[in-house]
C-alpha positions in Angstrom: 53.6 5.5 -4.8 51.3 8.3 -3.8 48.4 6.6 -5.6 48.9 3.4 -3.6 48.9 5.3 -0.3 45.7 7.2 -1.3 44.0 4.0 -2.3 44.9 2.3 0.9 43.7 5.3 2.9 40.4 5.3 1.0 39.9 1.6 1.6 40.6 2.0 5.3 38.2 4.9 5.5 35.5 2.9 3.8 36.0 0.0 6.2 35.8 2.4 9.2 32.5 3.9 7.9 31.0 0.4 7.3 31.9 -0.8 10.8 30.7 2.5 12.5 27.3 2.1 10.8 26.8 -1.3 12.4 24.9 -3.0 9.6 28.0 -4.9 8.4 28.6 -6.3 11.9 25.0 -7.3 12.4 24.9 -9.0 9.0 28.0 -10.9 9.9 26.5 -12.0 13.2 29.1 -10.3 15.3 26.7 -8.1 17.3 23.2 -8.9 18.7 20.1 -7.7 17.0 16.3 -7.6 17.5 13.3 -7.8 15.2 9.6 -7.3 15.8 7.8 -10.6 15.3 4.3 -9.7 16.4 2.2 -6.5 16.9 -1.0 -6.7 18.9 -4.1 -4.6 18.2 -3.3 -2.3 21.2 0.1 -1.6 19.8 2.1 -3.9 22.1 5.0 -5.5 20.2 6.8 -8.8 20.7 10.5 -8.6 19.7 12.9 -11.5 19.2 16.6 -10.8 20.0 19.5 -13.0 19.0 23.0 -13.0 20.4 26.1 -12.0 18.4 29.5 -13.7 18.5 31.1 -10.7 20.1 28.3 -9.7 22.5 25.1 -11.1 23.9 21.6 -10.3 23.0 20.4 -6.7 23.5 18.7 -5.9 26.8 15.4 -4.2 26.2 14.5 -3.8 29.8 15.7 -0.2 29.7 13.1 0.5 27.0 10.2 -0.5 29.3 10.1 -4.1 27.8 9.6 -7.2 29.9 11.3 -10.5 29.3 8.9 -13.0 27.8 11.2 -16.0 27.7 13.8 -17.9 25.7 12.9 -20.1 22.7 15.1 -21.6 20.0 18.1 -19.6 21.0 16.3 -16.2 20.9 15.2 -14.0 23.7 11.7 -12.7 23.4 10.6 -9.3 24.8 7.1 -7.9 25.3 7.3 -4.1 24.7 4.5 -1.6 25.4 3.0 0.5 22.6 5.0 3.5 21.7 3.5 6.9 22.5 2.5 8.9 19.5 1.4 12.5 19.6 -0.9 14.0 17.0 -1.2 17.7 16.2 
């Protein structure tokens, strides 16, 4: 009896960790995700974001990106080059 309860608790804990990480939800298509599709010579990046079943596509305007349009069900964003400091 105790072993069954311990196994059930271990299974629930594993499921909670997997959901908290977010990769399982993205792989299942439940949450939106973005991927870099092009990088320019000056470091500017073009990202394609797709919507999930539970939420819409991510909004990258808070990261300084500008909306580049919608094509084939994906939202494209033009993001500035990231600032990198060197020692």
